[in-house]
N, CA, C and O of each residue as an XYZ file, in Angstrom:
620
protein
N     -16.675     -0.635     18.261
C     -15.432     -0.060     17.788
C     -15.550      1.457     17.911
O     -16.592      2.024     17.584
N     -14.498      2.113     18.376
C     -14.580      3.541     18.585
C     -14.362      4.316     17.293
O     -13.944      3.748     16.284
N     -14.648      5.628     17.327
C     -14.549      6.478     16.141
C     -13.127      6.538     15.610
O     -12.926      6.558     14.396
N     -12.129      6.568     16.499
C     -10.735      6.641     16.064
C     -10.351      5.401     15.262
O      -9.654      5.511     14.253
N     -10.791      4.240     15.692
C     -10.496      3.002     14.960
C     -11.164      3.019     13.589
O     -10.574      2.553     12.614
N     -12.399      3.553     13.494
C     -13.079      3.662     12.203
C     -12.330      4.594     11.260
O     -12.224      4.313     10.066
N     -11.813      5.694     11.781
C     -11.036      6.635     10.973
C      -9.781      5.963     10.463
O      -9.423      6.117      9.295
N      -9.110      5.218     11.325
C      -7.891      4.515     10.908
C      -8.207      3.515      9.816
O      -7.486      3.442      8.821
N      -9.275      2.741      9.981
C      -9.630      1.753      8.960
C      -9.930      2.433      7.628
O      -9.489      1.955      6.583
N     -10.668      3.532      7.645
C     -10.972      4.244      6.406
C      -9.704      4.801      5.777
O      -9.536      4.732      4.559
N      -8.820      5.344      6.582
C      -7.573      5.891      6.072
C      -6.667      4.805      5.515
O      -6.025      4.998      4.483
N      -6.611      3.667      6.191
C      -5.804      2.550      5.691
C      -6.341      2.071      4.356
O      -5.568      1.770      3.446
N      -7.645      1.998      4.231
C      -8.231      1.555      2.968
C      -7.894      2.536      1.849
O      -7.585      2.121      0.732
N      -7.952      3.831      2.139
C      -7.603      4.825      1.124
C      -6.139      4.702      0.724
O      -5.808      4.765     -0.460
N      -5.269      4.529      1.704
C      -3.847      4.375      1.412
C      -3.564      3.126      0.611
O      -2.769      3.149     -0.328
N      -4.207      2.043      0.974
C      -4.012      0.792      0.235
C      -4.567      0.915     -1.175
O      -4.010      0.348     -2.114
N      -5.644      1.640     -1.327
C      -6.201      1.851     -2.666
C      -5.217      2.534     -3.581
O      -5.059      2.141     -4.736
N      -4.560      3.545     -3.075
C      -3.555      4.230     -3.870
C      -2.394      3.302     -4.174
O      -1.883      3.290     -5.293
N      -1.977      2.530     -3.193
C      -0.880      1.583     -3.393
C      -1.140      0.684     -4.583
O      -0.296      0.562     -5.471
N      -2.298      0.057     -4.606
C      -2.546     -0.925     -5.637
C      -3.022     -0.294     -6.932
O      -2.948     -0.931     -7.983
N      -3.508      0.936     -6.888
C      -3.761      1.649     -8.141
C      -2.440      1.917     -8.843
O      -2.353      1.819    -10.067
N      -1.413      2.254     -8.072
C      -0.085      2.466     -8.638
C       0.472      1.150     -9.144
O       1.040      1.095    -10.235
N       0.317      0.094     -8.367
C       0.796     -1.216     -8.807
C       0.098     -1.630    -10.095
O       0.702     -2.282    -10.946
N      -1.182     -1.253    -10.243
C      -1.893     -1.547    -11.482
C      -1.203     -0.860    -12.654
O      -1.062     -1.452    -13.724
N      -0.777      0.371    -12.461
C      -0.052      1.079    -13.513
C       1.245      0.385    -13.863
O       1.596      0.289    -15.039
N       1.960     -0.097    -12.870
C       3.193     -0.842    -13.105
C       2.866     -2.122    -13.854
O       3.564     -2.490    -14.799
N       1.806     -2.802    -13.433
C       1.420     -4.050    -14.075
C       0.983     -3.842    -15.517
O       1.258     -4.679    -16.376
N       0.302     -2.727    -15.789
C      -0.145     -2.459    -17.139
C       1.031     -2.241    -18.077
O       0.905     -2.442    -19.285
N       2.164     -1.838    -17.540
C       3.346     -1.594    -18.349
C       4.218     -2.832    -18.468
O       5.309     -2.750    -19.032
N       3.779     -3.976    -17.957
C       4.641     -5.135    -17.911
C       4.779     -5.866    -19.242
O       5.562     -6.812    -19.332
N       4.049     -5.463    -20.276
C       4.217     -6.110    -21.567
C       5.673     -6.003    -21.987
O       6.197     -4.903    -22.168
N       6.317     -7.136    -22.138
C       7.720     -7.152    -22.534
C       8.682     -7.042    -21.363
O       9.871     -7.317    -21.526
N       8.204     -6.647    -20.185
C       9.073     -6.538    -19.020
C       9.265     -7.922    -18.426
O       8.293     -8.583    -18.062
N      10.502     -8.360    -18.328
C      10.782     -9.678    -17.785
C      11.066     -9.638    -16.290
O      10.648    -10.526    -15.547
N      11.777     -8.609    -15.857
C      12.193     -8.551    -14.466
C      12.737     -7.146    -14.218
O      13.435     -6.592    -15.067
N      12.426     -6.578    -13.082
C      12.967     -5.258    -12.740
C      13.581     -5.328    -11.350
O      12.973     -5.864    -10.423
N      14.780     -4.789    -11.206
C      15.460     -4.726     -9.918
C      15.497     -3.288     -9.421
O      15.635     -2.350    -10.206
N      15.374     -3.127     -8.107
C      15.490     -1.816     -7.470
C      14.755     -0.740     -8.252
O      15.345      0.255     -8.675
N      13.455     -0.955     -8.437
C      12.657     -0.013     -9.220
C      12.009      1.041     -8.335
O      11.782      0.833     -7.143
N      11.720      2.170     -8.951
C      10.994      3.251     -8.307
C      10.036      3.834     -9.329
O      10.407      4.062    -10.480
N       8.810      4.075     -8.910
C       7.809      4.688     -9.762
C       7.255      5.899     -9.012
O       6.739      5.769     -7.902
N       7.366      7.060     -9.621
C       6.913      8.296     -8.986
C       5.673      8.810     -9.697
O       5.647      8.896    -10.925
N       4.644      9.152     -8.929
C       3.416      9.725     -9.467
C       3.326     11.170     -8.979
O       3.599     11.460     -7.814
N       2.939     12.069     -9.883
C       2.806     13.492     -9.550
C       1.346     13.894     -9.532
O       0.507     13.246    -10.157
N       1.040     14.975     -8.809
C      -0.304     15.533     -8.793
C      -0.623     16.122    -10.160
O       0.256     16.259    -11.012
N      -1.890     16.468    -10.359
C      -2.355     17.014    -11.635
C      -1.872     18.427    -11.919
O      -0.947     18.921    -11.273
N      -2.506     19.074    -12.891
C      -2.039     20.360    -13.423
C      -1.761     21.465    -12.398
O      -0.818     22.234    -12.582
N      -2.540     21.565    -11.341
C      -2.307     22.659    -10.390
C      -1.091     22.437     -9.501
O      -0.530     23.392     -8.965
N      -0.680     21.174     -9.341
C       0.489     20.840     -8.516
C       1.389     19.849     -9.245
O       1.930     18.930     -8.629
N       1.549     20.028    -10.528
C       2.224     19.032    -11.356
C       3.678     18.777    -10.997
O       4.243     17.772    -11.428
N       4.297     19.650    -10.226
C       5.686     19.412     -9.823
C       5.776     18.761     -8.444
O       6.862     18.443     -7.960
N       4.610     18.571     -7.821
C       4.576     17.986     -6.485
C       4.370     16.473     -6.561
O       3.473     15.998     -7.258
N       5.195     15.730     -5.852
C       5.091     14.275     -5.833
C       3.861     13.851     -5.029
O       3.644     14.310     -3.908
N       3.063     12.965     -5.629
C       1.890     12.401     -4.968
C       2.254     11.104     -4.263
O       1.799     10.853     -3.147
N       3.076     10.275     -4.912
C       3.468      9.007     -4.308
C       4.749      8.486     -4.944
O       5.083      8.805     -6.085
N       5.446      7.680     -4.170
C       6.637      6.984     -4.650
C       6.470      5.520     -4.270
O       6.375      5.176     -3.092
N       6.436      4.669     -5.283
C       6.356      3.234     -5.086
C       7.710      2.649     -5.446
O       8.235      2.920     -6.527
N       8.283      1.849     -4.552
C       9.582      1.248     -4.847
C       9.595     -0.194     -4.376
O       8.774     -0.617     -3.561
N      10.552     -0.933     -4.915
C      10.690     -2.321     -4.531
C      12.039     -2.855     -4.955
O      12.709     -2.288     -5.817
N      12.423     -3.942     -4.343
C      13.682     -4.593     -4.704
C      13.546     -5.329     -6.025
O      14.494     -5.390     -6.808
N      12.353     -5.895     -6.276
C      12.122     -6.629     -7.512
C      10.659     -6.543     -7.907
O       9.772     -6.483     -7.056
N      10.422     -6.539     -9.201
C       9.081     -6.697     -9.759
C       9.167     -7.854    -10.742
O       9.936     -7.812    -11.702
N       8.378     -8.876    -10.495
C       8.440    -10.103    -11.291
C       7.096    -10.370    -11.948
O       6.195    -10.893    -11.293
N       6.929    -10.026    -13.228
C       5.680    -10.345    -13.926
C       5.500    -11.854    -14.031
O       6.451    -12.589    -14.295
N       4.266    -12.304    -13.820
C       3.927    -13.718    -13.878
C       2.806    -13.918    -14.897
O       2.123    -12.960    -15.257
N       2.613    -15.134    -15.357
C       1.509    -15.399    -16.284
C       0.168    -15.009    -15.675
O      -0.004    -15.025    -14.456
N      -0.764    -14.665    -16.529
C      -2.117    -14.353    -16.083
C      -2.269    -12.969    -15.494
O      -3.238    -12.711    -14.780
N      -1.339    -12.070    -15.772
C      -1.453    -10.703    -15.279
C      -1.039    -10.513    -13.835
O      -1.367     -9.492    -13.231
N      -0.325    -11.474    -13.267
C       0.137    -11.343    -11.888
C       1.476    -10.615    -11.840
O       2.300    -10.750    -12.745
N       1.679     -9.862    -10.799
C       2.912     -9.127    -10.593
C       3.353     -9.350     -9.156
O       2.638     -8.991     -8.220
N       4.529     -9.943     -8.978
C       5.088    -10.136     -7.640
C       6.006     -8.958     -7.352
O       6.925     -8.675     -8.121
N       5.756     -8.279     -6.253
C       6.581     -7.145     -5.848
C       7.256     -7.513     -4.534
O       6.590     -7.849     -3.555
N       8.580     -7.448     -4.521
C       9.352     -7.783     -3.317
C       9.903     -6.515     -2.689
O      10.292     -5.575     -3.382
N       9.928     -6.508     -1.343
C      10.393     -5.360     -0.550
C       9.652     -4.085     -0.976
O      10.263     -3.059     -1.276
N       8.347     -4.183     -0.992
C       7.479     -3.087     -1.399
C       7.536     -1.941     -0.398
O       7.482     -2.157      0.813
N       7.644     -0.742     -0.908
C       7.538      0.455     -0.070
C       6.752      1.484     -0.861
O       7.051      1.756     -2.024
N       5.751      2.049     -0.219
C       4.952      3.102     -0.828
C       4.936      4.287      0.114
O       4.630      4.148      1.299
N       5.267      5.457     -0.416
C       5.182      6.702      0.344
C       4.179      7.592     -0.369
O       4.274      7.788     -1.580
N       3.211      8.134      0.375
C       2.181      8.989     -0.192
C       2.279     10.374      0.438
O       2.453     10.510      1.649
N       2.165     11.397     -0.403
C       2.362     12.772      0.028
C       1.115     13.616     -0.216
O       0.339     13.343     -1.131
N       0.933     14.639      0.608
C      -0.152     15.598      0.420
C       0.268     16.595     -0.670
O       1.445     16.658     -1.023
N      -0.674     17.367     -1.200
C      -0.314     18.346     -2.235
C       0.718     19.379     -1.779
O       1.398     19.983     -2.608
N       0.836     19.582     -0.466
C       1.839     20.543      0.018
C       3.192     19.881      0.306
O       4.098     20.523      0.837
N       3.326     18.591     -0.047
C       4.605     17.899      0.088
C       4.810     17.154      1.387
O       5.860     16.545      1.591
N       3.830     17.190      2.268
C       3.943     16.505      3.560
C       3.732     15.006      3.382
O       2.796     14.584      2.703
N       4.600     14.201      3.990
C       4.459     12.746      3.951
C       3.220     12.353      4.749
O       3.112     12.679      5.931
N       2.282     11.650      4.103
C       1.039     11.264      4.763
C       1.020      9.799      5.195
O       0.601      9.494      6.312
N       1.470      8.884      4.324
C       1.400      7.456      4.607
C       2.647      6.753      4.116
O       3.236      7.142      3.108
N       3.049      5.706      4.840
C       4.129      4.826      4.408
C       3.616      3.396      4.572
O       3.122      3.019      5.635
N       3.742      2.615      3.511
C       3.301      1.220      3.510
C       4.508      0.360      3.167
O       5.224      0.648      2.207
N       4.739     -0.695      3.944
C       5.840     -1.628      3.691
C       5.322     -3.060      3.743
O       4.501     -3.415      4.589
N       5.823     -3.874      2.813
C       5.519     -5.308      2.823
C       6.694     -6.037      2.187
O       7.205     -5.595      1.158
N       7.132     -7.146      2.779
C       8.246     -7.893      2.196
C       7.931     -8.403      0.795
O       8.813     -8.476     -0.061
N       6.660     -8.759      0.565
C       6.282     -9.275     -0.752
C       4.774     -9.255     -0.880
O       4.052     -9.456      0.097
N       4.305     -9.011     -2.089
C       2.880     -9.172     -2.365
C       2.700     -9.589     -3.813
O       3.572     -9.374     -4.655
N       1.554    -10.188     -4.084
C       1.181    -10.575     -5.436
C      -0.012     -9.711     -5.818
O      -1.017     -9.664     -5.108
N       0.117     -9.027     -6.951
C      -0.965     -8.170     -7.428
C      -1.504     -8.731     -8.729
O      -0.751     -8.961     -9.675
N      -2.808     -8.949     -8.775
C      -3.479     -9.418     -9.979
C      -3.945     -8.185    -10.734
O      -4.903     -7.524    -10.335
N      -3.259     -7.884    -11.829
C      -3.537     -6.653    -12.571
C      -4.892     -6.689    -13.261
O      -5.445     -5.634    -13.571
N      -5.441     -7.870    -13.510
C      -6.747     -7.975    -14.156
C      -7.888     -7.863    -13.161
O      -8.895     -7.214    -13.444
N      -7.745     -8.484    -12.003
C      -8.811     -8.498    -11.002
C      -8.716     -7.354    -10.004
O      -9.678     -7.091     -9.283
N      -7.583     -6.671     -9.947
C      -7.424     -5.591     -8.981
C      -7.377     -6.094     -7.555
O      -7.930     -5.472     -6.648
N      -6.709     -7.230     -7.358
C      -6.615     -7.848     -6.042
C      -5.142     -8.049     -5.701
O      -4.366     -8.525     -6.529
N      -4.768     -7.690     -4.495
C      -3.407     -7.921     -4.017
C      -3.485     -8.715     -2.733
O      -4.406     -8.544     -1.933
N      -2.491     -9.600     -2.541
C      -2.501    -10.385     -1.314
C      -1.102    -10.857     -0.980
O      -0.190    -10.837     -1.808
N      -0.970    -11.279      0.261
C       0.275    -11.846      0.735
C       0.022    -12.516      2.079
O      -0.764    -12.015      2.884
N       0.681    -13.644      2.328
C       0.609    -14.222      3.664
C       1.584    -13.523      4.612
O       1.564    -13.763      5.819
N       2.435    -12.660      4.060
C       3.482    -12.007      4.836
C       3.011    -10.792      5.616
O       1.820    -10.491      5.695
N       3.971    -10.121      6.175
C       3.735     -8.978      7.058
C       3.398     -7.716      6.254
O       3.884     -7.538      5.137
N       2.583     -6.866      6.816
C       2.229     -5.570      6.237
C       2.337     -4.534      7.339
O       1.845     -4.748      8.447
N       2.980     -3.410      7.043
C       3.073     -2.286      7.980
C       2.558     -1.038      7.288
O       2.952     -0.728      6.164
N       1.678     -0.328      7.967
C       1.133      0.927      7.464
C       1.261      1.940      8.588
O       0.901      1.658      9.731
N       1.781      3.137      8.256
C       1.883      4.177      9.286
C       1.649      5.542      8.656
O       1.858      5.737      7.458
N       1.219      6.466      9.475
C       1.080      7.833      9.008
C       2.470      8.453      8.892
O       3.423      7.978      9.510
N       2.574      9.493      8.112
C       3.859     10.144      7.892
C       4.501     10.649      9.165
O       5.726     10.652      9.286
N       3.689     11.076     10.114
C       4.234     11.565     11.380
C       4.459     10.444     12.393
O       4.961     10.691     13.489
N       4.091      9.222     12.034
C       4.305      8.070     12.908
C       3.329      7.966     14.063
O       3.500      7.104     14.924
N       2.307      8.816     14.112
C       1.384      8.803     15.246
C       0.391      7.653     15.209
O      -0.141      7.258     16.247
N       0.136      7.111     14.022
C      -0.764      5.961     13.895
C      -0.028      4.899     13.096
O       0.500      5.165     12.016
N      -0.004      3.673     13.653
C       0.650      2.549     12.981
C      -0.251      1.331     13.087
O      -0.844      1.062     14.132
N      -0.340      0.601     11.984
C      -1.081     -0.653     11.965
C      -0.221     -1.676     11.246
O       0.344     -1.391     10.190
N      -0.125     -2.855     11.813
C       0.586     -3.919     11.118
C      -0.088     -5.247     11.415
O      -0.894     -5.368     12.337
N       0.263     -6.233     10.613
C      -0.296     -7.558     10.789
C       0.289     -8.507      9.767
O       1.116     -8.129      8.938
N      -0.153     -9.733      9.842
C       0.350    -10.782      8.963
C      -0.777    -11.285      8.076
O      -1.850    -11.656      8.553
N      -0.514    -11.288      6.797
C      -1.496    -11.717      5.817
C      -2.456    -10.594      5.491
O      -3.114    -10.048      6.376
N      -2.534    -10.249      4.206
C      -3.476     -9.201      3.834
C      -4.085     -9.481      2.475
O      -3.532    -10.215      1.656
N      -5.236     -8.874      2.262
C      -5.954     -8.958      1.000
C      -6.510     -7.581      0.696
O      -7.216     -6.993      1.517
N      -6.190     -7.063     -0.493
C      -6.726     -5.785     -0.947
C      -7.629     -6.045     -2.135
O      -7.219     -6.675     -3.110
N      -8.865     -5.558     -2.053
C      -9.825     -5.660     -3.163
C     -10.062     -4.259     -3.697
O     -10.737     -3.444     -3.069
N      -9.498     -3.994     -4.867
C      -9.592     -2.665     -5.475
C     -11.049     -2.246     -5.679
O     -11.413     -1.111     -5.370
N     -11.890     -3.156     -6.200
C     -13.277     -2.803     -6.525
C     -14.071     -2.389     -5.291
O     -14.985     -1.568     -5.380
N     -13.721     -2.956     -4.147
C     -14.426     -2.637     -2.906
C     -13.699     -1.608     -2.061
O     -14.222     -1.154     -1.044
N     -12.476     -1.231     -2.483
C     -11.652     -0.334     -1.681
C     -11.538     -0.878     -0.257
O     -11.705     -0.148      0.720
N     -11.250     -2.175     -0.166
C     -11.240     -2.837      1.133
C      -9.912     -3.542      1.375
O      -9.465     -4.353      0.564
N      -9.296     -3.221      2.500
C      -8.072     -3.872      2.939
C      -8.398     -4.737      4.147
O      -8.950     -4.253      5.135
N      -8.056     -6.016      4.064
C      -8.229     -6.928      5.185
C      -6.860     -7.412      5.625
O      -6.098     -7.958      4.827
N      -6.553     -7.210      6.888
C      -5.330     -7.753      7.483
C      -5.809     -8.880      8.378
O      -6.602     -8.655      9.292
N      -5.330    -10.099      8.121
C      -5.978    -11.255      8.717
C      -5.454    -11.731     10.066
O      -6.236    -12.253     10.861
N      -4.171    -11.574     10.358
C      -3.647    -12.154     11.588
C      -2.728    -11.185     12.325
O      -2.061    -10.344     11.722
N      -2.716    -11.330     13.638
C      -1.806    -10.547     14.489
C      -1.886     -9.055     14.201
O      -0.862     -8.378     14.119
N      -3.094     -8.548     14.049
C      -3.300     -7.139     13.733
C      -3.129     -6.297     14.988
O      -3.684     -6.606     16.043
N      -2.363     -5.246     14.858
C      -2.129     -4.344     15.972
C      -2.107     -2.911     15.466
O      -1.373     -2.595     14.529
N      -2.901     -2.046     16.072
C      -2.902     -0.618     15.740
C      -2.456      0.146     16.964
O      -2.928     -0.107     18.072
N      -1.549      1.077     16.766
C      -1.013      1.868     17.870
C      -1.205      3.345     17.552
O      -0.931      3.798     16.441
N      -1.684      4.090     18.554
C      -1.862      5.530     18.432
C      -0.860      6.197     19.361
O      -0.642      5.723     20.476
N      -0.253      7.283     18.922
C       0.789      7.932     19.703
C       0.330      8.338     21.095
O       1.142      8.370     22.020
N      -0.938      8.645     21.265
C      -1.415      9.082     22.567
C      -1.446      7.953     23.597
O      -1.875      8.158     24.732
N      -0.988      6.756     23.198
C      -0.899      5.662     24.154
C      -1.964      4.606     24.002
O      -1.824      3.510     24.544
N      -3.046      4.910     23.265
C      -4.079      3.901     23.063
C      -3.546      2.821     22.141
O      -2.824      3.113     21.187
N      -3.893      1.592     22.419
C      -3.443      0.477     21.592
C      -4.630     -0.449     21.379
O      -5.297     -0.858     22.329
N      -4.883     -0.775     20.106
C      -5.982     -1.668     19.784
C      -5.365     -2.923     19.174
O      -4.608     -2.841     18.207
N      -5.687     -4.070     19.735
C      -5.227     -5.330     19.197
C      -6.464     -6.091     18.737
O      -7.371     -6.350     19.528
N      -6.496     -6.446     17.467
C      -7.644     -7.142     16.897
C      -7.222     -8.545     16.550
O      -6.246     -8.749     15.828
N      -7.953     -9.514     17.062
C      -7.690    -10.913     16.713
C      -8.937    -11.486     16.094
O     -10.036    -11.320     16.624
N      -8.769    -12.179     14.945
C      -9.937    -12.752     14.279
C     -10.592    -13.852     15.095
O     -11.589    -14.431     14.664
């Protein structure tokens, strides 16, 4: 595997880590929450950049389930640098997040791209393990780089 592919994998894992860390925050607040439609959760940077948005997590629905599970439909996550530049965009039609185990998964499609659109990775079926900071995309994985290189990974 080349260095560029390793960088993409590390960056995707970091982006997914932020995604599900935010989802954990949403899940932790689910006590008493029965159902949320068209929700948005905004996270800001710390004291030195407290007015700067760090991430925006949104979805069409958030459905708390027994056992600390949270179903998020039409998930979209946008992550920004401290200077306000869009760094990552993550989209998934649906995922299930286990707020106790820190694990998210879905048999559905996942799309991850850089803010400038120069690097894109998508595939079907994913598993995120918070403790390992590991994102696995299981099927039909395709990574595209703007310079024309294309990596297709099949299990």
